[in-house]
Steps between C-alpha positions, in 0.01 A plus 500: 500500500289211641655270757391195298489610125329172379254502789398864555231411761741313719609706809646241736867407494587125432467287820803319649356154543480373138853399389724212379857426495677306225847349447629225275187538289266394771276688752596425859192389695386641835698823536303723734753790528758683293688784638518828299732558212736783620803659346713766640758715313754651736579864476867617429556846656787716383599861504729706287794683674409861554122436511435482875125564489370194332576140393405325178333156504514223236401140487704214641456137536154355460405210723204268508353365820450135547151355438338293759246227408274322743253220474330239711701180508401239245660209323606716207890502502568819308634712797711219648635381168624847397647560844687161476658640172669764709625264781421138579591324819695181448606568149850400394771752559488761225144397397298680763389759245360469161700786328351431150141567581439643851399839348153536346298776354147518654182677405252651735157559350215711633130435402188717524184374676380340177818291484654692207873561496575860554870528598804267467833567651802296387772465776847402378770263633332414821635248758389396847710647783254380765278205519258427790363151483271527801355790688465483879296204618247573780248251619288788634488689180239510236720537189661334205872410466672762285796430258693798383774583263704824460620582152797720419473648152685726265207716386156492380291674234122528403417296202361768257344234272219460766263770449180594688214276389148619434311384798174322441169679568237268636151545364192438709321175417 
């Protein structure tokens, strides 16, 4: 079976630099890094009495690692606004957290070199457990200020409605 059924002449895997992140129906600008999507299923080991030579293994609890997003600091308030829904300094007692809407579903989309959507992952019930408003400031550095957010989540799945597009073939002029 070909690695890319709709594009049999393609041999290269997709690159990791062409992606977008979306929540609340909008793409979040400026994201430069998204950590990997990782799930781990624990192993439950048990043994029957009278069977000293081997154990049996079965599936246990499945956990999903937090997702880290980074971007150069801009005036877009998306990271800070969401983090403030989880905890806001100076809010009245009992209203530090927005219980009704602090969780969001997000989408992470991957595009090929031609800008065509090739994969989408939907991540469920995310909420920010860590927010970094400013990276380290250093007058001797040659870098941009980084804002980051770490999202806890309750699982993700690949959106199977997104299928491999037929990639354009450029003809010589």
